[in-house]
PDB file of N, CA, C and O in Angstrom:
ATOM      1  N   MET A   1     -28.525  19.323  -6.404  1.00  0.00           N
ATOM      2  CA  MET A   1     -27.732  19.605  -7.366  1.00  0.00           C
ATOM      3  C   MET A   1     -27.605  18.004  -8.673  1.00  0.00           C
ATOM      4  O   MET A   1     -27.257  16.832  -8.525  1.00  0.00           O
ATOM      5  N   THR A   2     -28.072  18.776  -9.790  1.00  0.00           N
ATOM      6  CA  THR A   2     -28.164  17.936 -10.974  1.00  0.00           C
ATOM      7  C   THR A   2     -26.812  18.064 -11.946  1.00  0.00           C
ATOM      8  O   THR A   2     -26.478  19.191 -12.312  1.00  0.00           O
ATOM      9  N   VAL A   3     -26.093  16.983 -12.331  1.00  0.00           N
ATOM     10  CA  VAL A   3     -24.777  17.162 -12.934  1.00  0.00           C
ATOM     11  C   VAL A   3     -25.457  16.479 -14.566  1.00  0.00           C
ATOM     12  O   VAL A   3     -26.088  15.467 -14.871  1.00  0.00           O
ATOM     13  N   ASP A   4     -24.950  17.589 -15.262  1.00  0.00           N
ATOM     14  CA  ASP A   4     -24.958  16.639 -16.649  1.00  0.00           C
ATOM     15  C   ASP A   4     -23.920  16.336 -17.261  1.00  0.00           C
ATOM     16  O   ASP A   4     -23.304  17.204 -17.880  1.00  0.00           O
ATOM     17  N   LEU A   5     -23.444  14.863 -17.218  1.00  0.00           N
ATOM     18  CA  LEU A   5     -22.310  14.667 -17.258  1.00  0.00           C
ATOM     19  C   LEU A   5     -21.776  14.565 -18.648  1.00  0.00           C
ATOM     20  O   LEU A   5     -20.569  14.461 -18.866  1.00  0.00           O
ATOM     21  N   ASN A   6     -22.650  14.593 -19.555  1.00  0.00           N
ATOM     22  CA  ASN A   6     -22.320  14.867 -21.065  1.00  0.00           C
ATOM     23  C   ASN A   6     -22.059  15.996 -21.162  1.00  0.00           C
ATOM     24  O   ASN A   6     -21.058  16.205 -21.846  1.00  0.00           O
ATOM     25  N   LYS A   7     -22.660  17.059 -20.661  1.00  0.00           N
ATOM     26  CA  LYS A   7     -22.133  18.451 -20.921  1.00  0.00           C
ATOM     27  C   LYS A   7     -20.473  18.811 -20.351  1.00  0.00           C
ATOM     28  O   LYS A   7     -19.592  19.481 -20.890  1.00  0.00           O
ATOM     29  N   MET A   8     -20.487  17.924 -18.799  1.00  0.00           N
ATOM     30  CA  MET A   8     -18.974  18.056 -18.411  1.00  0.00           C
ATOM     31  C   MET A   8     -18.263  17.358 -19.158  1.00  0.00           C
ATOM     32  O   MET A   8     -17.167  17.844 -19.437  1.00  0.00           O
ATOM     33  N   GLY A   9     -18.618  15.965 -19.757  1.00  0.00           N
ATOM     34  CA  GLY A   9     -17.230  15.498 -20.569  1.00  0.00           C
ATOM     35  C   GLY A   9     -17.173  16.173 -21.880  1.00  0.00           C
ATOM     36  O   GLY A   9     -16.225  15.944 -22.631  1.00  0.00           O
ATOM     37  N   GLN A  10     -18.186  17.050 -22.238  1.00  0.00           N
ATOM     38  CA  GLN A  10     -17.654  17.458 -23.485  1.00  0.00           C
ATOM     39  C   GLN A  10     -16.869  18.813 -23.115  1.00  0.00           C
ATOM     40  O   GLN A  10     -16.013  19.259 -23.879  1.00  0.00           O
ATOM     41  N   ALA A  11     -17.203  19.444 -21.909  1.00  0.00           N
ATOM     42  CA  ALA A  11     -16.268  21.073 -21.633  1.00  0.00           C
ATOM     43  C   ALA A  11     -15.123  20.254 -21.649  1.00  0.00           C
ATOM     44  O   ALA A  11     -14.264  20.357 -22.525  1.00  0.00           O
ATOM     45  N   ALA A  12     -15.057  19.289 -20.545  1.00  0.00           N
ATOM     46  CA  ALA A  12     -13.612  18.581 -20.601  1.00  0.00           C
ATOM     47  C   ALA A  12     -12.586  18.221 -21.438  1.00  0.00           C
ATOM     48  O   ALA A  12     -11.375  18.110 -21.243  1.00  0.00           O
ATOM     49  N   ARG A  13     -13.443  18.019 -22.635  1.00  0.00           N
ATOM     50  CA  ARG A  13     -12.415  17.464 -23.804  1.00  0.00           C
ATOM     51  C   ARG A  13     -12.312  18.589 -24.684  1.00  0.00           C
ATOM     52  O   ARG A  13     -11.609  18.475 -25.687  1.00  0.00           O
ATOM     53  N   GLU A  14     -13.022  19.853 -24.405  1.00  0.00           N
ATOM     54  CA  GLU A  14     -12.570  20.962 -25.118  1.00  0.00           C
ATOM     55  C   GLU A  14     -11.363  21.691 -24.289  1.00  0.00           C
ATOM     56  O   GLU A  14     -10.445  22.298 -24.841  1.00  0.00           O
ATOM     57  N   ALA A  15     -11.487  21.558 -23.091  1.00  0.00           N
ATOM     58  CA  ALA A  15     -10.427  22.240 -22.278  1.00  0.00           C
ATOM     59  C   ALA A  15      -9.354  21.800 -22.516  1.00  0.00           C
ATOM     60  O   ALA A  15      -8.379  22.543 -22.401  1.00  0.00           O
ATOM     61  N   SER A  16      -9.184  20.322 -22.963  1.00  0.00           N
ATOM     62  CA  SER A  16      -7.805  19.684 -23.076  1.00  0.00           C
ATOM     63  C   SER A  16      -7.358  20.184 -24.181  1.00  0.00           C
ATOM     64  O   SER A  16      -6.251  20.721 -24.210  1.00  0.00           O
ATOM     65  N   ARG A  17      -8.138  20.093 -25.263  1.00  0.00           N
ATOM     66  CA  ARG A  17      -7.763  20.387 -26.508  1.00  0.00           C
ATOM     67  C   ARG A  17      -7.422  21.847 -26.391  1.00  0.00           C
ATOM     68  O   ARG A  17      -6.321  21.953 -26.931  1.00  0.00           O
ATOM     69  N   GLN A  18      -7.802  22.998 -25.970  1.00  0.00           N
ATOM     70  CA  GLN A  18      -7.358  24.112 -25.746  1.00  0.00           C
ATOM     71  C   GLN A  18      -5.774  23.888 -24.829  1.00  0.00           C
ATOM     72  O   GLN A  18      -4.790  24.457 -25.302  1.00  0.00           O
ATOM     73  N   LEU A  19      -5.643  23.235 -23.817  1.00  0.00           N
ATOM     74  CA  LEU A  19      -4.612  23.002 -23.085  1.00  0.00           C
ATOM     75  C   LEU A  19      -3.239  22.501 -23.664  1.00  0.00           C
ATOM     76  O   LEU A  19      -2.089  22.718 -23.281  1.00  0.00           O
ATOM     77  N   ALA A  20      -3.782  21.681 -24.820  1.00  0.00           N
ATOM     78  CA  ALA A  20      -2.648  21.530 -25.671  1.00  0.00           C
ATOM     79  C   ALA A  20      -2.055  22.042 -26.808  1.00  0.00           C
ATOM     80  O   ALA A  20      -1.208  21.674 -27.621  1.00  0.00           O
ATOM     81  N   LEU A  21      -2.911  23.210 -26.575  1.00  0.00           N
ATOM     82  CA  LEU A  21      -2.448  24.494 -27.608  1.00  0.00           C
ATOM     83  C   LEU A  21      -1.427  25.539 -27.054  1.00  0.00           C
ATOM     84  O   LEU A  21      -0.768  26.395 -27.645  1.00  0.00           O
ATOM     85  N   LEU A  22      -1.516  25.144 -25.508  1.00  0.00           N
ATOM     86  CA  LEU A  22      -0.689  26.150 -24.883  1.00  0.00           C
ATOM     87  C   LEU A  22       0.443  25.707 -24.826  1.00  0.00           C
ATOM     88  O   LEU A  22       0.499  24.490 -24.999  1.00  0.00           O
ATOM     89  N   GLY A  23       2.172  26.634 -24.504  1.00  0.00           N
ATOM     90  CA  GLY A  23       3.347  26.496 -24.319  1.00  0.00           C
ATOM     91  C   GLY A  23       3.155  26.077 -22.929  1.00  0.00           C
ATOM     92  O   GLY A  23       2.130  26.076 -22.247  1.00  0.00           O
ATOM     93  N   GLU A  24       4.580  25.653 -22.596  1.00  0.00           N
ATOM     94  CA  GLU A  24       4.863  24.956 -21.496  1.00  0.00           C
ATOM     95  C   GLU A  24       4.584  25.678 -20.468  1.00  0.00           C
ATOM     96  O   GLU A  24       3.831  25.163 -19.642  1.00  0.00           O
ATOM     97  N   GLN A  25       5.090  27.054 -20.209  1.00  0.00           N
ATOM     98  CA  GLN A  25       4.974  27.993 -19.041  1.00  0.00           C
ATOM     99  C   GLN A  25       3.790  28.192 -18.928  1.00  0.00           C
ATOM    100  O   GLN A  25       3.400  28.051 -17.769  1.00  0.00           O
ATOM    101  N   LYS A  26       2.675  28.592 -19.983  1.00  0.00           N
ATOM    102  CA  LYS A  26       1.550  28.791 -19.641  1.00  0.00           C
ATOM    103  C   LYS A  26       0.544  27.649 -19.237  1.00  0.00           C
ATOM    104  O   LYS A  26      -0.456  28.034 -18.632  1.00  0.00           O
ATOM    105  N   LYS A  27       0.664  26.285 -19.488  1.00  0.00           N
ATOM    106  CA  LYS A  27       0.224  25.195 -19.053  1.00  0.00           C
ATOM    107  C   LYS A  27       0.685  24.897 -17.456  1.00  0.00           C
ATOM    108  O   LYS A  27       0.017  24.327 -16.594  1.00  0.00           O
ATOM    109  N   ASN A  28       2.235  25.547 -17.323  1.00  0.00           N
ATOM    110  CA  ASN A  28       2.412  25.201 -15.841  1.00  0.00           C
ATOM    111  C   ASN A  28       1.620  26.164 -14.871  1.00  0.00           C
ATOM    112  O   ASN A  28       1.364  25.772 -13.733  1.00  0.00           O
ATOM    113  N   GLN A  29       1.171  27.594 -15.361  1.00  0.00           N
ATOM    114  CA  GLN A  29       0.218  28.460 -14.675  1.00  0.00           C
ATOM    115  C   GLN A  29      -0.931  27.711 -14.144  1.00  0.00           C
ATOM    116  O   GLN A  29      -1.283  27.578 -12.972  1.00  0.00           O
ATOM    117  N   VAL A  30      -1.606  27.106 -15.554  1.00  0.00           N
ATOM    118  CA  VAL A  30      -2.629  26.754 -15.466  1.00  0.00           C
ATOM    119  C   VAL A  30      -3.017  25.822 -14.284  1.00  0.00           C
ATOM    120  O   VAL A  30      -3.982  25.916 -13.526  1.00  0.00           O
ATOM    121  N   LEU A  31      -1.868  24.753 -14.324  1.00  0.00           N
ATOM    122  CA  LEU A  31      -1.931  23.478 -13.383  1.00  0.00           C
ATOM    123  C   LEU A  31      -1.571  24.171 -11.967  1.00  0.00           C
ATOM    124  O   LEU A  31      -1.985  23.514 -11.011  1.00  0.00           O
ATOM    125  N   GLU A  32      -1.090  25.006 -11.733  1.00  0.00           N
ATOM    126  CA  GLU A  32      -0.298  25.945 -10.797  1.00  0.00           C
ATOM    127  C   GLU A  32      -1.886  26.677 -10.176  1.00  0.00           C
ATOM    128  O   GLU A  32      -2.068  26.624  -8.960  1.00  0.00           O
ATOM    129  N   THR A  33      -2.785  27.221 -10.916  1.00  0.00           N
ATOM    130  CA  THR A  33      -4.085  27.545 -10.655  1.00  0.00           C
ATOM    131  C   THR A  33      -5.025  26.561 -10.416  1.00  0.00           C
ATOM    132  O   THR A  33      -5.788  26.804  -9.481  1.00  0.00           O
ATOM    133  N   VAL A  34      -5.201  25.384 -11.077  1.00  0.00           N
ATOM    134  CA  VAL A  34      -6.181  24.317 -10.476  1.00  0.00           C
ATOM    135  C   VAL A  34      -5.352  23.710  -9.073  1.00  0.00           C
ATOM    136  O   VAL A  34      -6.128  23.478  -8.146  1.00  0.00           O
ATOM    137  N   ALA A  35      -4.045  23.451  -8.812  1.00  0.00           N
ATOM    138  CA  ALA A  35      -4.121  23.068  -7.846  1.00  0.00           C
ATOM    139  C   ALA A  35      -4.533  24.025  -6.376  1.00  0.00           C
ATOM    140  O   ALA A  35      -4.967  23.646  -5.288  1.00  0.00           O
ATOM    141  N   GLN A  36      -4.242  25.180  -6.806  1.00  0.00           N
ATOM    142  CA  GLN A  36      -4.619  26.308  -5.795  1.00  0.00           C
ATOM    143  C   GLN A  36      -6.262  26.132  -5.258  1.00  0.00           C
ATOM    144  O   GLN A  36      -6.737  26.055  -4.125  1.00  0.00           O
ATOM    145  N   GLU A  37      -6.856  26.109  -6.567  1.00  0.00           N
ATOM    146  CA  GLU A  37      -8.277  26.112  -6.208  1.00  0.00           C
ATOM    147  C   GLU A  37      -8.610  25.001  -5.497  1.00  0.00           C
ATOM    148  O   GLU A  37      -9.223  25.104  -4.434  1.00  0.00           O
ATOM    149  N   LEU A  38      -8.256  23.871  -5.986  1.00  0.00           N
ATOM    150  CA  LEU A  38      -8.491  22.569  -4.874  1.00  0.00           C
ATOM    151  C   LEU A  38      -8.304  22.995  -3.374  1.00  0.00           C
ATOM    152  O   LEU A  38      -9.082  22.912  -2.424  1.00  0.00           O
ATOM    153  N   LEU A  39      -7.289  23.378  -3.447  1.00  0.00           N
ATOM    154  CA  LEU A  39      -6.665  23.357  -1.889  1.00  0.00           C
ATOM    155  C   LEU A  39      -7.569  24.413  -1.415  1.00  0.00           C
ATOM    156  O   LEU A  39      -8.139  24.180  -0.350  1.00  0.00           O
ATOM    157  N   ALA A  40      -7.830  25.619  -2.047  1.00  0.00           N
ATOM    158  CA  ALA A  40      -8.925  26.186  -1.473  1.00  0.00           C
ATOM    159  C   ALA A  40     -10.188  25.932  -1.423  1.00  0.00           C
ATOM    160  O   ALA A  40     -10.908  26.451  -0.570  1.00  0.00           O
ATOM    161  N   LYS A  41     -10.769  24.842  -2.611  1.00  0.00           N
ATOM    162  CA  LYS A  41     -12.038  24.548  -2.197  1.00  0.00           C
ATOM    163  C   LYS A  41     -12.197  23.027  -1.287  1.00  0.00           C
ATOM    164  O   LYS A  41     -13.259  22.406  -1.253  1.00  0.00           O
ATOM    165  N   ALA A  42     -11.108  22.639  -0.675  1.00  0.00           N
ATOM    166  CA  ALA A  42     -10.852  21.557  -0.189  1.00  0.00           C
ATOM    167  C   ALA A  42     -12.494  20.764   0.855  1.00  0.00           C
ATOM    168  O   ALA A  42     -12.962  19.632   0.980  1.00  0.00           O
ATOM    169  N   ASP A  43     -12.758  21.789   1.241  1.00  0.00           N
ATOM    170  CA  ASP A  43     -13.719  21.721   2.359  1.00  0.00           C
ATOM    171  C   ASP A  43     -14.933  21.466   1.717  1.00  0.00           C
ATOM    172  O   ASP A  43     -15.733  20.682   2.229  1.00  0.00           O
ATOM    173  N   GLU A  44     -15.201  22.099   0.531  1.00  0.00           N
ATOM    174  CA  GLU A  44     -16.543  21.680  -0.269  1.00  0.00           C
ATOM    175  C   GLU A  44     -16.471  20.553  -1.002  1.00  0.00           C
ATOM    176  O   GLU A  44     -17.506  19.890  -1.070  1.00  0.00           O
ATOM    177  N   ILE A  45     -15.279  20.072  -1.705  1.00  0.00           N
ATOM    178  CA  ILE A  45     -14.911  18.965  -2.046  1.00  0.00           C
ATOM    179  C   ILE A  45     -15.215  17.811  -1.261  1.00  0.00           C
ATOM    180  O   ILE A  45     -15.863  16.936  -1.835  1.00  0.00           O
ATOM    181  N   ILE A  46     -14.840  17.595   0.097  1.00  0.00           N
ATOM    182  CA  ILE A  46     -14.795  16.965   1.191  1.00  0.00           C
ATOM    183  C   ILE A  46     -16.471  16.707   1.366  1.00  0.00           C
ATOM    184  O   ILE A  46     -17.012  15.601   1.374  1.00  0.00           O
ATOM    185  N   ALA A  47     -17.051  17.846   1.485  1.00  0.00           N
ATOM    186  CA  ALA A  47     -18.550  17.805   2.097  1.00  0.00           C
ATOM    187  C   ALA A  47     -19.250  16.888   0.652  1.00  0.00           C
ATOM    188  O   ALA A  47     -19.772  15.795   0.871  1.00  0.00           O
ATOM    189  N   ALA A  48     -19.216  17.239  -0.251  1.00  0.00           N
ATOM    190  CA  ALA A  48     -19.913  16.904  -1.380  1.00  0.00           C
ATOM    191  C   ALA A  48     -19.196  15.602  -1.803  1.00  0.00           C
ATOM    192  O   ALA A  48     -19.607  15.039  -2.818  1.00  0.00           O
ATOM    193  N   ASN A  49     -18.228  15.110  -1.159  1.00  0.00           N
ATOM    194  CA  ASN A  49     -17.379  13.710  -1.003  1.00  0.00           C
ATOM    195  C   ASN A  49     -18.286  12.883  -0.279  1.00  0.00           C
ATOM    196  O   ASN A  49     -18.783  11.875  -0.782  1.00  0.00           O
ATOM    197  N   LYS A  50     -18.553  13.319   1.033  1.00  0.00           N
ATOM    198  CA  LYS A  50     -19.301  12.858   2.214  1.00  0.00           C
ATOM    199  C   LYS A  50     -20.776  12.322   1.919  1.00  0.00           C
ATOM    200  O   LYS A  50     -21.384  11.510   2.616  1.00  0.00           O
ATOM    201  N   VAL A  51     -21.324  13.055   0.521  1.00  0.00           N
ATOM    202  CA  VAL A  51     -22.437  12.991   0.456  1.00  0.00           C
ATOM    203  C   VAL A  51     -22.549  11.634  -0.729  1.00  0.00           C
ATOM    204  O   VAL A  51     -23.501  10.856  -0.664  1.00  0.00           O
ATOM    205  N   ASP A  52     -21.471  11.481  -1.775  1.00  0.00           N
ATOM    206  CA  ASP A  52     -21.248  10.286  -2.469  1.00  0.00           C
ATOM    207  C   ASP A  52     -20.912   9.111  -1.573  1.00  0.00           C
ATOM    208  O   ASP A  52     -21.379   8.020  -1.899  1.00  0.00           O
ATOM    209  N   LEU A  53     -20.303   9.179  -0.692  1.00  0.00           N
ATOM    210  CA  LEU A  53     -19.904   8.229   0.153  1.00  0.00           C
ATOM    211  C   LEU A  53     -21.107   7.780   0.888  1.00  0.00           C
ATOM    212  O   LEU A  53     -21.178   6.556   0.776  1.00  0.00           O
ATOM    213  N   GLU A  54     -22.148   8.285   1.639  1.00  0.00           N
ATOM    214  CA  GLU A  54     -23.339   8.069   2.190  1.00  0.00           C
ATOM    215  C   GLU A  54     -24.117   7.075   1.155  1.00  0.00           C
ATOM    216  O   GLU A  54     -24.581   5.999   1.532  1.00  0.00           O
ATOM    217  N   ASN A  55     -24.206   7.520  -0.122  1.00  0.00           N
ATOM    218  CA  ASN A  55     -25.050   6.925  -1.384  1.00  0.00           C
ATOM    219  C   ASN A  55     -24.323   5.940  -1.737  1.00  0.00           C
ATOM    220  O   ASN A  55     -24.919   5.265  -2.576  1.00  0.00           O
ATOM    221  N   ALA A  56     -22.960   5.404  -1.400  1.00  0.00           N
ATOM    222  CA  ALA A  56     -22.536   4.266  -1.807  1.00  0.00           C
ATOM    223  C   ALA A  56     -22.732   2.886  -0.868  1.00  0.00           C
ATOM    224  O   ALA A  56     -21.959   1.939  -0.725  1.00  0.00           O
ATOM    225  N   THR A  57     -23.649   3.052  -0.462  1.00  0.00           N
ATOM    226  CA  THR A  57     -24.091   1.949   0.229  1.00  0.00           C
ATOM    227  C   THR A  57     -23.900   0.645  -0.404  1.00  0.00           C
ATOM    228  O   THR A  57     -23.899   0.791  -1.626  1.00  0.00           O
ATOM    229  N   ASN A  58     -23.749  -0.498  -0.074  1.00  0.00           N
ATOM    230  CA  ASN A  58     -23.712  -2.075  -0.946  1.00  0.00           C
ATOM    231  C   ASN A  58     -22.809  -1.762  -2.025  1.00  0.00           C
ATOM    232  O   ASN A  58     -23.047  -2.198  -3.151  1.00  0.00           O
ATOM    233  N   MET A  59     -21.614  -0.921  -1.749  1.00  0.00           N
ATOM    234  CA  MET A  59     -20.560  -0.960  -2.509  1.00  0.00           C
ATOM    235  C   MET A  59     -19.407  -1.597  -2.137  1.00  0.00           C
ATOM    236  O   MET A  59     -19.029  -1.320  -0.999  1.00  0.00           O
ATOM    237  N   PRO A  60     -18.622  -2.499  -2.863  1.00  0.00           N
ATOM    238  CA  PRO A  60     -17.379  -2.992  -2.516  1.00  0.00           C
ATOM    239  C   PRO A  60     -16.525  -2.061  -1.550  1.00  0.00           C
ATOM    240  O   PRO A  60     -16.505  -0.860  -1.821  1.00  0.00           O
ATOM    241  N   GLU A  61     -15.897  -2.468  -0.569  1.00  0.00           N
ATOM    242  CA  GLU A  61     -14.823  -1.487   0.186  1.00  0.00           C
ATOM    243  C   GLU A  61     -14.108  -0.740  -0.667  1.00  0.00           C
ATOM    244  O   GLU A  61     -14.135   0.491  -0.655  1.00  0.00           O
ATOM    245  N   LYS A  62     -13.339  -1.521  -1.559  1.00  0.00           N
ATOM    246  CA  LYS A  62     -12.341  -1.128  -2.463  1.00  0.00           C
ATOM    247  C   LYS A  62     -12.673  -0.351  -3.380  1.00  0.00           C
ATOM    248  O   LYS A  62     -11.778   0.014  -4.142  1.00  0.00           O
ATOM    249  N   PHE A  63     -14.036   0.139  -3.593  1.00  0.00           N
ATOM    250  CA  PHE A  63     -14.433   0.786  -4.399  1.00  0.00           C
ATOM    251  C   PHE A  63     -14.828   2.324  -3.524  1.00  0.00           C
ATOM    252  O   PHE A  63     -14.749   3.420  -4.077  1.00  0.00           O
ATOM    253  N   ILE A  64     -15.269   2.126  -2.032  1.00  0.00           N
ATOM    254  CA  ILE A  64     -15.603   3.095  -1.447  1.00  0.00           C
ATOM    255  C   ILE A  64     -14.073   3.861  -0.894  1.00  0.00           C
ATOM    256  O   ILE A  64     -13.970   5.071  -0.693  1.00  0.00           O
ATOM    257  N   ASP A  65     -13.138   3.018  -0.743  1.00  0.00           N
ATOM    258  CA  ASP A  65     -11.809   3.606  -0.693  1.00  0.00           C
ATOM    259  C   ASP A  65     -11.330   4.416  -1.798  1.00  0.00           C
ATOM    260  O   ASP A  65     -10.723   5.473  -1.623  1.00  0.00           O
ATOM    261  N   ARG A  66     -11.616   3.897  -2.996  1.00  0.00           N
ATOM    262  CA  ARG A  66     -11.289   4.956  -4.208  1.00  0.00           C
ATOM    263  C   ARG A  66     -11.735   5.956  -4.298  1.00  0.00           C
ATOM    264  O   ARG A  66     -11.035   6.910  -4.635  1.00  0.00           O
ATOM    265  N   LEU A  67     -13.470   6.131  -3.944  1.00  0.00           N
ATOM    266  CA  LEU A  67     -14.158   7.079  -3.999  1.00  0.00           C
ATOM    267  C   LEU A  67     -13.739   8.191  -2.874  1.00  0.00           C
ATOM    268  O   LEU A  67     -13.683   9.367  -3.234  1.00  0.00           O
ATOM    269  N   LYS A  68     -13.390   7.778  -1.274  1.00  0.00           N
ATOM    270  CA  LYS A  68     -12.985   9.066  -0.396  1.00  0.00           C
ATOM    271  C   LYS A  68     -12.044   9.440  -1.011  1.00  0.00           C
ATOM    272  O   LYS A  68     -11.158   8.953  -1.713  1.00  0.00           O
ATOM    273  N   ILE A  69     -12.577  11.069  -0.394  1.00  0.00           N
ATOM    274  CA  ILE A  69     -11.289  12.224  -0.656  1.00  0.00           C
ATOM    275  C   ILE A  69     -11.273  12.803   0.402  1.00  0.00           C
ATOM    276  O   ILE A  69     -12.382  13.165   0.796  1.00  0.00           O
ATOM    277  N   ASP A  70      -9.999  13.154   1.344  1.00  0.00           N
ATOM    278  CA  ASP A  70      -9.880  13.526   2.498  1.00  0.00           C
ATOM    279  C   ASP A  70      -8.629  14.480   1.896  1.00  0.00           C
ATOM    280  O   ASP A  70      -8.226  14.532   0.734  1.00  0.00           O
ATOM    281  N   ASN A  71      -8.197  15.146   2.966  1.00  0.00           N
ATOM    282  CA  ASN A  71      -7.023  16.338   2.866  1.00  0.00           C
ATOM    283  C   ASN A  71      -5.705  16.083   2.181  1.00  0.00           C
ATOM    284  O   ASN A  71      -4.951  16.735   1.459  1.00  0.00           O
ATOM    285  N   ASP A  72      -5.742  14.402   2.899  1.00  0.00           N
ATOM    286  CA  ASP A  72      -4.229  14.031   2.192  1.00  0.00           C
ATOM    287  C   ASP A  72      -4.684  13.699   0.403  1.00  0.00           C
ATOM    288  O   ASP A  72      -3.808  14.047  -0.389  1.00  0.00           O
ATOM    289  N   ARG A  73      -5.745  13.175  -0.114  1.00  0.00           N
ATOM    290  CA  ARG A  73      -5.928  12.857  -1.331  1.00  0.00           C
ATOM    291  C   ARG A  73      -5.768  14.394  -2.166  1.00  0.00           C
ATOM    292  O   ARG A  73      -5.003  14.620  -3.103  1.00  0.00           O
ATOM    293  N   ILE A  74      -6.622  15.245  -1.594  1.00  0.00           N
ATOM    294  CA  ILE A  74      -6.647  16.675  -2.157  1.00  0.00           C
ATOM    295  C   ILE A  74      -5.089  16.974  -2.347  1.00  0.00           C
ATOM    296  O   ILE A  74      -4.550  17.297  -3.406  1.00  0.00           O
ATOM    297  N   ALA A  75      -4.497  16.806  -1.143  1.00  0.00           N
ATOM    298  CA  ALA A  75      -2.869  17.723  -1.306  1.00  0.00           C
ATOM    299  C   ALA A  75      -2.254  16.886  -2.510  1.00  0.00           C
ATOM    300  O   ALA A  75      -1.706  17.496  -3.427  1.00  0.00           O
ATOM    301  N   ALA A  76      -2.331  15.568  -2.521  1.00  0.00           N
ATOM    302  CA  ALA A  76      -1.938  14.628  -3.521  1.00  0.00           C
ATOM    303  C   ALA A  76      -2.381  15.188  -4.707  1.00  0.00           C
ATOM    304  O   ALA A  76      -1.511  15.508  -5.518  1.00  0.00           O
ATOM    305  N   MET A  77      -3.480  15.367  -4.971  1.00  0.00           N
ATOM    306  CA  MET A  77      -3.944  15.710  -6.349  1.00  0.00           C
ATOM    307  C   MET A  77      -3.181  17.163  -6.577  1.00  0.00           C
ATOM    308  O   MET A  77      -2.533  17.358  -7.605  1.00  0.00           O
ATOM    309  N   ALA A  78      -3.279  17.941  -5.774  1.00  0.00           N
ATOM    310  CA  ALA A  78      -2.470  19.506  -5.795  1.00  0.00           C
ATOM    311  C   ALA A  78      -1.064  19.420  -6.228  1.00  0.00           C
ATOM    312  O   ALA A  78      -0.374  20.438  -6.290  1.00  0.00           O
TER     313      ALA A  78
END
């Protein structure tokens, strides 16, 4: 899977602008939806992260620790 980081960054910037225009109640709804999606897709996220970790050879251990995503870290994000 190829990811265009420029497009992803532009989309994130636009989403943040749109989110800034929302009221508090709507922002909370959006954040709750994001949290639910993180939890629902935890297995997919962890599988993709496993590939990232496998490709992180020769990286410092502290970097690898920050890169690692597990169920506890997903729960903390959510």
